[in-house]
TORMI-781851 format. One record per residue (C-alpha): x, y, z; residue number from 0; residue in one letter. Coordinates in steps of 0.5 Angstrom, whole numbers. Example, Ala and Ser with C-alpha at 12.3 -4.5 7.8 and 13.67 -1.06 7.14 Angstrom:
BEGIN
[atom [25,-9,16],0,A];
[atom [27,-2,14],1,S];
***
This chain:
BEGIN
[atom [-23,-158,268],0,M];
[atom [-18,-164,270],1,M];
[atom [-24,-168,270],2,H];
[atom [-26,-166,263],3,A];
[atom [-19,-167,261],4,L];
[atom [-19,-174,264],5,R];
[atom [-26,-176,261],6,R];
[atom [-23,-173,254],7,G];
[atom [-17,-178,254],8,L];
[atom [-22,-184,256],9,R];
[atom [-26,-182,250],10,T];
[atom [-20,-182,246],11,A];
[atom [-17,-188,248],12,V];
[atom [-24,-192,247],13,A];
[atom [-25,-189,240],14,A];
[atom [-18,-191,238],15,A];
[atom [-19,-198,240],16,A];
[atom [-26,-198,236],17,F];
[atom [-22,-195,230],18,A];
[atom [-17,-200,230],19,N];
[atom [-22,-206,231],20,V];
[atom [-26,-203,225],21,L];
[atom [-19,-203,221],22,G];
[atom [-17,-210,223],23,V];
[atom [-24,-212,220],24,Q];
[atom [-23,-209,214],25,Q];
[atom [-16,-211,213],26,L];
[atom [-19,-218,214],27,G];
[atom [-24,-217,209],28,A];
[atom [-19,-215,204],29,Q];
[atom [-14,-221,205],30,R];
[atom [-18,-226,201],31,P];
[atom [-18,-222,195],32,A];
[atom [-11,-221,195],33,D];
[atom [-9,-228,197],34,S];
[atom [-13,-231,190],35,T];
[atom [-8,-227,186],36,S];
[atom [-1,-230,189],37,A];
[atom [0,-236,193],38,H];
[atom [6,-239,197],39,G];
[atom [12,-234,198],40,P];
[atom [10,-229,193],41,A];
[atom [9,-224,198],42,N];
[atom [13,-226,204],43,A];
[atom [18,-220,204],44,S];
[atom [12,-215,203],45,A];
[atom [8,-219,208],46,N];
[atom [15,-218,213],47,A];
[atom [15,-211,211],48,S];
[atom [8,-210,213],49,A];
[atom [8,-213,219],50,Q];
[atom [13,-208,222],51,H];
[atom [9,-202,219],52,R];
[atom [4,-199,224],53,I];
[atom [-2,-198,220],54,P];
[atom [-3,-191,219],55,R];
[atom [-11,-191,221],56,R];
[atom [-8,-192,228],57,I];
[atom [-2,-187,227],58,V];
[atom [-7,-181,224],59,M];
[atom [-12,-182,229],60,S];
[atom [-8,-181,235],61,L];
[atom [-4,-175,231],62,V];
[atom [-11,-172,230],63,M];
[atom [-14,-173,237],64,A];
[atom [-8,-170,240],65,A];
[atom [-9,-164,235],66,A];
[atom [-16,-164,237],67,A];
[atom [-14,-164,245],68,T];
[atom [-9,-158,244],69,A];
[atom [-14,-154,240],70,A];
[atom [-20,-156,245],71,A];
[atom [-15,-154,251],72,G];
[atom [-14,-147,247],73,V];
[atom [-21,-146,247],74,Y];
[atom [-23,-148,254],75,L];
[atom [-18,-145,258],76,V];
[atom [-20,-138,258],77,P];
[atom [-27,-140,259],78,R];
[atom [-26,-145,265],79,A];
[atom [-30,-140,269],80,D];
[atom [-36,-138,264],81,E];
[atom [-43,-141,265],82,A];
[atom [-44,-147,262],83,V];
[atom [-48,-147,256],84,G];
[atom [-51,-152,251],85,S];
[atom [-44,-155,249],86,C];
[atom [-39,-150,251],87,S];
[atom [-37,-153,258],88,S];
[atom [-31,-157,258],89,P];
[atom [-35,-164,259],90,G];
[atom [-38,-163,252],91,C];
[atom [-33,-159,248],92,V];
[atom [-27,-164,250],93,L];
[atom [-30,-171,248],94,P];
[atom [-34,-168,242],95,F];
[atom [-27,-165,239],96,T];
[atom [-23,-171,241],97,I];
[atom [-28,-176,237],98,A];
[atom [-28,-171,231],99,A];
[atom [-21,-171,231],100,G];
[atom [-20,-179,231],101,L];
[atom [-26,-180,226],102,F];
[atom [-22,-175,221],103,V];
[atom [-15,-178,223],104,G];
[atom [-18,-185,222],105,Y];
[atom [-21,-183,215],106,L];
[atom [-14,-180,213],107,M];
[atom [-10,-186,215],108,G];
[atom [-15,-191,212],109,R];
[atom [-14,-188,205],110,E];
[atom [-6,-188,207],111,M];
[atom [-7,-196,208],112,D];
[atom [-11,-197,202],113,Q];
[atom [-6,-193,198],114,A];
[atom [0,-197,201],115,Y];
[atom [-4,-204,200],116,A];
[atom [-5,-202,193],117,I];
[atom [2,-200,192],118,H];
[atom [5,-206,194],119,Y];
[atom [-1,-211,194],120,R];
[atom [3,-216,189],121,Q];
[atom [10,-217,192],122,G];
[atom [16,-213,195],123,A];
[atom [19,-208,190],124,P];
[atom [25,-210,187],125,V];
[atom [30,-206,183],126,S];
[atom [33,-208,177],127,A];
[atom [39,-204,174],128,A];
[atom [37,-202,166],129,A];
[atom [40,-199,160],130,D];
[atom [36,-194,158],131,R];
[atom [35,-191,151],132,L];
[atom [30,-185,150],133,S];
[atom [25,-185,144],134,L];
[atom [21,-180,140],135,D];
[atom [13,-180,139],136,G];
[atom [8,-185,143],137,E];
[atom [11,-192,142],138,P];
[atom [7,-198,144],139,Q];
[atom [9,-204,140],140,W];
[atom [16,-207,141],141,L];
[atom [20,-213,137],142,A];
[atom [27,-215,138],143,I];
[atom [31,-219,133],144,G];
[atom [38,-221,133],145,A];
[atom [42,-215,132],146,A];
[atom [36,-210,132],147,R];
[atom [30,-208,136],148,G];
[atom [24,-204,134],149,A];
[atom [19,-199,137],150,A];
[atom [13,-197,134],151,G];
[atom [7,-193,135],152,G];
[atom [5,-186,133],153,V];
[atom [11,-183,129],154,G];
[atom [13,-189,126],155,G];
[atom [18,-194,128],156,V];
[atom [25,-193,131],157,Q];
[atom [30,-198,130],158,L];
[atom [36,-199,135],159,F];
[atom [41,-204,136],160,S];
[atom [40,-210,140],161,S];
[atom [47,-214,140],162,D];
[atom [50,-209,146],163,G];
[atom [48,-203,149],164,L];
[atom [42,-200,146],165,P];
[atom [43,-194,141],166,R];
[atom [39,-191,136],167,T];
[atom [40,-194,128],168,T];
[atom [34,-191,124],169,G];
[atom [27,-189,123],170,R];
[atom [22,-193,119],171,R];
[atom [15,-192,116],172,A];
[atom [14,-185,119],173,V];
[atom [8,-184,115],174,G];
[atom [4,-190,117],175,L];
[atom [-2,-189,121],176,R];
[atom [-6,-194,125],177,G];
[atom [0,-199,127],178,L];
[atom [-3,-205,130],179,H];
[atom [3,-209,131],180,G];
[atom [11,-210,129],181,I];
[atom [15,-216,128],182,D];
[atom [23,-216,126],183,L];
[atom [26,-223,123],184,V];
[atom [32,-224,119],185,A];
[atom [33,-216,118],186,G];
[atom [26,-215,116],187,T];
[atom [21,-211,119],188,L];
[atom [14,-212,118],189,A];
[atom [9,-207,120],190,I];
[atom [1,-209,121],191,A];
[atom [-3,-203,120],192,T];
[atom [-11,-201,119],193,A];
[atom [-9,-200,111],194,T];
[atom [-5,-207,110],195,G];
[atom [2,-210,112],196,L];
[atom [8,-207,110],197,Y];
[atom [15,-209,110],198,E];
[atom [22,-205,111],199,Y];
[atom [29,-208,111],200,A];
[atom [33,-205,117],201,T];
[atom [38,-203,113],202,D];
[atom [34,-199,108],203,S];
[atom [28,-194,108],204,A];
[atom [25,-197,102],205,T];
[atom [19,-201,104],206,G];
[atom [13,-204,101],207,A];
[atom [6,-206,102],208,R];
[atom [5,-214,102],209,R];
[atom [-2,-215,104],210,R];
[atom [-8,-210,103],211,D];
[atom [-14,-209,109],212,G];
[atom [-14,-208,116],213,D];
[atom [-9,-213,119],214,I];
[atom [-10,-214,127],215,A];
[atom [-3,-217,128],216,A];
[atom [3,-220,125],217,V];
[atom [8,-226,127],218,A];
[atom [13,-230,124],219,T];
[atom [13,-238,123],220,W];
[atom [19,-241,120],221,R];
[atom [21,-235,116],222,G];
[atom [14,-234,114],223,R];
[atom [9,-228,115],224,R];
[atom [3,-230,119],225,V];
[atom [-3,-224,120],226,I];
[atom [-9,-224,123],227,A];
[atom [-15,-220,119],228,T];
[atom [-22,-220,121],229,G];
[atom [-24,-227,123],230,E];
[atom [-18,-230,119],231,R];
[atom [-11,-232,120],232,V];
[atom [-7,-232,114],233,E];
[atom [0,-235,112],234,I];
[atom [4,-234,106],235,E];
[atom [6,-240,102],236,R];
[atom [13,-243,103],237,A];
[atom [19,-240,100],238,P];
[atom [19,-242,92],239,G];
[atom [12,-243,91],240,S];
[atom [9,-241,85],241,Q];
[atom [3,-240,88],242,D];
[atom [3,-233,91],243,T];
[atom [-4,-233,95],244,T];
[atom [-4,-234,102],245,W];
[atom [-7,-240,106],246,L];
[atom [-13,-238,110],247,A];
[atom [-17,-240,116],248,L];
[atom [-23,-237,119],249,A];
[atom [-24,-238,126],250,L];
[atom [-31,-235,127],251,G];
[atom [-29,-229,131],252,A];
[atom [-24,-223,131],253,P];
[atom [-17,-225,132],254,V];
[atom [-14,-221,137],255,R];
[atom [-7,-223,137],256,A];
[atom [-2,-228,134],257,L];
[atom [4,-232,137],258,G];
[atom [9,-238,134],259,A];
[atom [13,-243,137],260,D];
[atom [20,-242,136],261,P];
[atom [22,-247,131],262,G];
[atom [16,-251,133],263,G];
[atom [10,-254,129],264,A];
[atom [4,-249,132],265,L];
[atom [2,-242,131],266,I];
[atom [-3,-239,136],267,W];
[atom [-9,-235,135],268,A];
[atom [-13,-231,140],269,A];
[atom [-20,-229,140],270,T];
[atom [-24,-226,145],271,D];
[atom [-26,-233,147],272,S];
[atom [-21,-238,145],273,A];
[atom [-14,-239,144],274,L];
[atom [-13,-243,138],275,V];
[atom [-7,-248,136],276,A];
[atom [-6,-248,128],277,L];
[atom [-1,-252,124],278,A];
[atom [1,-253,117],279,V];
[atom [-1,-259,114],280,R];
[atom [0,-261,106],281,D];
[atom [0,-254,105],282,D];
[atom [-6,-253,108],283,T];
[atom [-8,-248,115],284,L];
[atom [-11,-253,120],285,V];
[atom [-14,-252,127],286,R];
[atom [-11,-257,132],287,R];
[atom [-14,-255,138],288,S];
[atom [-18,-250,142],289,S];
[atom [-18,-247,149],290,V];
[atom [-23,-242,153],291,R];
[atom [-21,-235,154],292,L];
[atom [-24,-229,157],293,R];
[atom [-23,-222,155],294,G];
[atom [-19,-219,149],295,G];
[atom [-12,-222,148],296,A];
[atom [-7,-216,147],297,R];
[atom [-1,-221,146],298,S];
[atom [1,-229,145],299,V];
[atom [8,-231,147],300,R];
[atom [10,-238,147],301,S];
[atom [17,-241,148],302,D];
[atom [16,-248,146],303,G];
[atom [13,-251,152],304,T];
[atom [9,-246,155],305,R];
[atom [4,-240,152],306,V];
[atom [2,-234,156],307,V];
[atom [-3,-229,154],308,V];
[atom [-4,-222,156],309,A];
[atom [-11,-220,156],310,A];
[atom [-12,-213,159],311,G];
[atom [-16,-213,165],312,D];
[atom [-17,-220,165],313,R];
[atom [-10,-221,167],314,G];
[atom [-5,-226,164],315,V];
[atom [-7,-234,162],316,W];
[atom [-1,-239,163],317,V];
[atom [-2,-245,159],318,F];
[atom [3,-251,158],319,D];
[atom [3,-254,151],320,I];
[atom [2,-262,151],321,D];
[atom [3,-264,144],322,G];
[atom [-2,-260,140],323,D];
[atom [-6,-258,146],324,V];
[atom [-6,-252,151],325,A];
[atom [-7,-254,158],326,R];
[atom [-9,-248,163],327,Q];
[atom [-4,-248,169],328,R];
[atom [-7,-241,172],329,F];
[atom [-10,-234,171],330,V];
[atom [-7,-229,175],331,W];
[atom [-11,-222,175],332,T];
[atom [-6,-218,180],333,G];
[atom [-5,-213,175],334,A];
[atom [-10,-207,174],335,R];
[atom [-8,-208,166],336,F];
[atom [-4,-213,163],337,A];
[atom [-1,-210,156],338,Y];
[atom [4,-216,155],339,D];
[atom [7,-222,158],340,A];
[atom [13,-226,156],341,I];
[atom [18,-232,159],342,I];
[atom [25,-231,160],343,A];
[atom [30,-235,165],344,R];
[atom [24,-238,168],345,E];
[atom [21,-232,170],346,R];
[atom [14,-229,167],347,L];
[atom [15,-222,166],348,Y];
[atom [8,-218,166],349,V];
[atom [8,-211,163],350,A];
[atom [3,-207,167],351,A];
[atom [2,-200,165],352,G];
[atom [3,-195,171],353,G];
[atom [4,-201,176],354,D];
[atom [11,-202,172],355,G];
[atom [14,-209,171],356,L];
[atom [11,-215,175],357,F];
[atom [16,-221,176],358,V];
[atom [12,-228,177],359,L];
[atom [15,-235,178],360,D];
[atom [14,-239,171],361,A];
[atom [15,-246,174],362,K];
[atom [10,-245,179],363,A];
[atom [4,-249,179],364,P];
[atom [0,-243,181],365,R];
[atom [1,-235,181],366,S];
[atom [7,-233,185],367,V];
[atom [9,-226,185],368,V];
[atom [17,-225,186],369,L];
[atom [17,-218,186],370,G];
[atom [15,-211,182],371,L];
[atom [20,-206,179],372,A];
[atom [17,-199,178],373,R];
[atom [23,-196,175],374,Q];
[atom [21,-198,168],375,V];
[atom [16,-193,168],376,G];
[atom [9,-194,164],377,Y];
[atom [11,-201,161],378,A];
[atom [7,-203,155],379,V];
[atom [11,-208,151],380,A];
[atom [16,-213,152],381,L];
[atom [22,-217,148],382,G];
[atom [27,-222,150],383,V];
[atom [34,-223,147],384,R];
[atom [39,-227,150],385,G];
[atom [40,-226,157],386,D];
[atom [36,-219,157],387,Y];
[atom [29,-217,157],388,T];
[atom [27,-211,154],389,Y];
[atom [21,-206,157],390,V];
[atom [18,-201,153],391,L];
[atom [16,-195,157],392,D];
[atom [10,-191,153],393,R];
[atom [10,-185,157],394,T];
[atom [18,-183,158],395,A];
[atom [18,-185,152],396,P];
[atom [24,-190,153],397,A];
[atom [26,-197,152],398,V];
[atom [30,-201,158],399,H];
[atom [34,-207,157],400,R];
[atom [35,-211,164],401,L];
[atom [38,-217,165],402,R];
[atom [33,-223,165],403,S];
[atom [36,-226,172],404,D];
[atom [37,-219,176],405,F];
[atom [37,-220,183],406,P];
[atom [30,-220,187],407,L];
[atom [32,-216,193],408,R];
***
């Protein structure tokens, strides 16, 4: 009996060593994929934490081996003097039971390790203190103005204050369906829908339809509305013009998202395959440059020197503006799905749905992840005003206001 126990223990040790070697090989195979999405010190704190964490494939292998040894001992002790059968002797039952326990424990531990790696694959978790405002319905679009913010989706558009702690101030467009985007400038709310472009005053419930048709996106450039409809980008005439027709330019592919340089000269339009720079010259909308994209864009943001494109499962594309040309700096694909991205306080914030809010270094030449904030819920849209970044949580639903330079710890 003791000889069988010693033999079983040797089997357990050998199997545990094999499980460890196999797990290390698998971990090594995963590292190149992880390293392509973050560089330099991106995962320094996460890696330091991981170095002190015992792999669960080892822990669970030993735990299940111990449980199997105990179970085998309970089975064998009353039968120690019985006749040897096909595999009823201690020399057969004990090694087989321990090996099975190790195998099951290894599989359980590997699943835990993989879940842990996915959970923290792009940086250490960070905690950002935030002011939270509960919303109604199913909002998925966010716009932040000087004094008001707006969150729109199924159930209309909910207004809230943005010049202090967020508080509800009203609701607009309750009856509208098929919202594709919202924009909020100078006390006027613009809503892009499948049936047209609507405008509401933030201090009045009365609205009007400005344009007919399926409006895919809306933005504002120098106080003038810009819309995407089908393959065209259209912009209204300058204030005071007698001509009420809108300037238009066809891009040859459906336009998915629009953005504008704040106070700048360029309008940015994203299709499934290109980011196009547009400008108004002599009362004509003209194409200035184009750069390749992959995948459908969900949002385009510019701070005047950089353009960021959130492209869903194709990641986040970051460009530097060089005159009229956008020059690609890097593409980050660390999030499973990038709903929105925006630059604030030299940080690149990425709304990544159920993953939470990723924080990247906006100055780095390559993608450097600084942390991941999960307490903002299912992040789908972002906005910035002053020192604060706003995050829309679709499932709560709620909007979170946090300082753009919150400590990364």
